[in-house]
Steps between C-alpha positions, in 0.01 A plus 500: 500500500675799384398854458248528227421796284240746639140452393435744213132548602593639841525873561545721805188641668386825346651432160303368208554131425728425205339409176466130450476359153308194619203703617230470244213678675664837555299550821675646801401484865377818666463501876162630614519420872789442736582141588266374769314831521230691330499783253532848656171682549459814296465807723180694439523877540316624807202721433475799731235480769196725473425477872615854581301645213187315609535630856555852362189474283294391805639785710417751226142375463435509875656846523278621216185377678599654832601829335161522332325424827711759683337772293178425691664519844515822703783720375495751785413477864299810586381343823215710641594831348231768511277278710424245224698210373633587155630216294698538182568201276694491179182563304309747715665797666392645832310772315327248272722567196661225293819374660818380335436130555464448127878549471552209740263283295685584176832412666346175631391411146854573376645272770264221393594562134867470590428158652329398175803622301737297717278193457505555123883493514537874441699509821703816452198709404291351782768564762546857381126568509465341845789704638362826362147422620620403849705817526195691378288353780757606759529849352119529484473416869770749595359773278143437611597528863752781469330713239138390491412567862491873448478689827337208680729363768386141501674167514534273198227242468539130437467535121802728470711269717399198293587680175843598637583152628371328184697727270817431696434123511441482124833668429679272749329188356607586146855557619515180706299260282551642152752353261825695489559709193838406362644763273725336243530794267728700736858402574579423865647782707 
């Protein structure tokens, strides 16, 4: 038993096998799975979760309902001024004139519309509209109390407080639950 010549059909791993003239089929072996194992599973790309958007839409709809209802609440606390209890809501002033509650209702409708826009995947437009409407509710409450009271020295009623808190909460909810706006058109600083 001497040393024989190397087998011409053998090749090192990772190199193609040498051509053999006695092969008549021309088929080559292609490994599809590792020895003793299974084929690797193809990784599926993860779809982003819509959970935050759904919570934001619910918050916006509830805020819109409460903001509309706050226009019917007392906006000023006159207590027992002039011997009779005077009550002023968002719709009826103390003197019987039309109040500014219709502005709160329009802003409530805009908040609800922003929730619809977010649900319809017009997220950027919906978030912008919700932020502006929420800030408008807060500014309305501040302006109504600071400027609308005239010379009457009364305390703010429940309706004004609700409008102020709701406007602030809507802006905070959009900031906390809204999808971040990534700007790719500007170079980093």
